[in-house]
N, C-alpha and C positions, 0 to 999 in steps of 0.2 A: 414715482419712482418705479423702476422695473425690478419685479422681485427676484431675489438672489436664488439662484438653482440650489436645490436640494443637494447636499453632499452625497456622493455615491458610495454605496456599502461595498466593503471589501469583498473579494470572492476569489476562491482558490479552486484550481483544476487538478486532480490527481490522476495522473497515467499510470495504468498498471499494465503489465505484459502479457496477461492470461487470465483464465477463468478462475482458477483457485486463488490467485492473487487479489482478484476483484472481490472474491467472497470475504477474503481475510481482511481486507481494508474495509470494507461495508461493515463488518463486525466491530473492527477496531473503532471506526467512527461512532457506532452506537455505544460502545464502551465509554469513548471520551465523553460523550453527551451525558452519560450517567454519572460520571466522576467529577466533572467540571462544574464549579459554582457559577460560571457565567456562560451565556450562550456562545457556540462556536461560529467562527465565520463561515457563511454559506460555501459550500463546495460541491463539486461534482466528481465522481469517478469515471473515468473513460478507459475502457479495456481496448488496447490496440492489437490485440490477438497475435502477439509475437514481439519479441525484443527488437528484431531488426526494423520493425515499423517505427521505432524512435527517430531513426534516420528518414524514413520515407513518408511518414504520415502525420507525424506530431505537429509540425509547423502548419500544414495544410488544415488540420482539425482546429487549430487556435485560429487562424486567419478566416476560415471560411464558415465556422461554427461558433466557437466560443466568444470570440470578440465581437461579432454582430449581435449575438445575444446578449452580451454584457452591456452594450449599448441600449438595447430595447428595454432590459431590465434596470437600467441605471445602476450597474455593478461596476465596481472598478478591479479589474482582473491584474493584478500586480504579482501574483506568485503562482508559479506552477511547480508541481511535485512530480518527479518521475520516480517510480518504484522499479527495480529491475533484480532478478536473481544474478548473482554475481558468478555463477557456475559457468555459464555460457562464455562471458568475457574470461575467466580463469582457463577454460579448457580450450577454447576456438581461437577467438580474435579479441584481444583487448581494445582494439581501435576500431570495432564494428560501428560504433556510435562516436560522432564527434561531439562532445557535450560542449566544448567552447564554441563551436559553431553554432550549435543549437541556442546556446544562451545569447550570443550576439545578435542572431536573428529575431529572438524573443524581444530583446531590447529595441530592435528597430519598429517593431510592433507596439512599443510601449509598456512592455511587460518586464519588469525590473529583476525579479527574484527567480531563480532556479534551484529548487531543492532537489537533491538526489539521495535516494534512500537504496543503497545497496544491500539487498537482501540475502546475508551470507550463510550459506552458499545458495540456498533456494529457499521457497516458501515452507517447504516441508521441515527444514531445520528449525524455523521459528515455530511452526506447529508442534514439533516435538519438545519446545522448551516447556510445554505443560505436559509432559510425558504421562503424568499421574492421570490428568484428564482423559487423554487418549485412552489409556487403559481402562479406566472407568466406563467409557463410551463402548469399547469392545467387550467389555465384562472380563478383563483380564484380572485377576485377583492380586497379583503380585507383579510389581514392576521389574522387568528384566534388568539384571545389572549391564548388560551390553545387547547391542543390535548388529547383525550382520549388515554390511554395506559399507560403502565407501562415500556416500552422499545421503542426504535427508531423504530422498525419494526411495533409495534402496532400503534404508533402516525403517521406514515407516511401513513399506511393504512387507518386510521381515515381521515387524510387530502385528500386521494384520494377519499374516499366516500363522502366527501363534493362536489367533483367534478364529482360524479356518476361515477366513475371508480375504477379499483380494481389495486392495488399495486402489482407487481410481481417482485420478487427478480432476479438476475442473469442476462443474457445478455438481457432480456425485459427491462431493466433499462438504456440501453445504450443511448436511446434519452434524458431521464431525465439528466443524468450524464453529458451529451455533453453541456448542457445548465447551468450548475452550475457555479457560481463565484467563482473560486478557491482563489481568492484573500481574500473573506470573511472566506472560510473554513480555508485558511492557518493562518491568523491572529487569529482565536480562538484556532488553534491546534499547534501553532508554538512550543510548549515545546515538544510535542510528536514528530513533524516532524524535528526538527532542527538537530539530529544526522544524518539523511538521507540527509538533505540539505548539511551539511558540507562534508559528504562522495561523493556527488554528484559533490561537487564544484560549488553549486548554488552561484552566486555572483549578488545579486539583482541590478537592474538599479535604478539610483537615480530618484525620479520623479521630 
């Protein structure tokens, strides 16, 4: 009798729009690994370097890179997660990415599930969920009652100014993000994160 093929392992690709988001989601995955009683579904983070590339690059990445790789490694790529800051959609063009078209094209490739995580309004807003941790990082003794700015980027820049420093997005934020209390962030953003947690198989340890 011919041997039956081994079942394929599940696999997830998380697409992010920029360098700061890449750092944040890498830290988030490490946090999930630390709190989960069971191993997470293997996943990869792909930085598209711009939100418009969800329309121009995502499907090509899946077709030309991730699907061939999943065949080679005997993975079952059934879920794709897209994280994006909502501020661009709110301010500029809410229809710059046709998510329904992306989902339909993914299904033609055999990828069934599209998870969308709208980071409201930007990743800096999520970073500021742990404002106490940011203040400790900046050596600011008292958490300000309020911050100047209309968005997360302006507010975190104001916080940095109080420490006589300049906030820089991207990989320059690596040290800051590594110090965040992800438990605090997760509790505040659980509704947005829960679909990803379920797909990854996060099984939170009892405290």
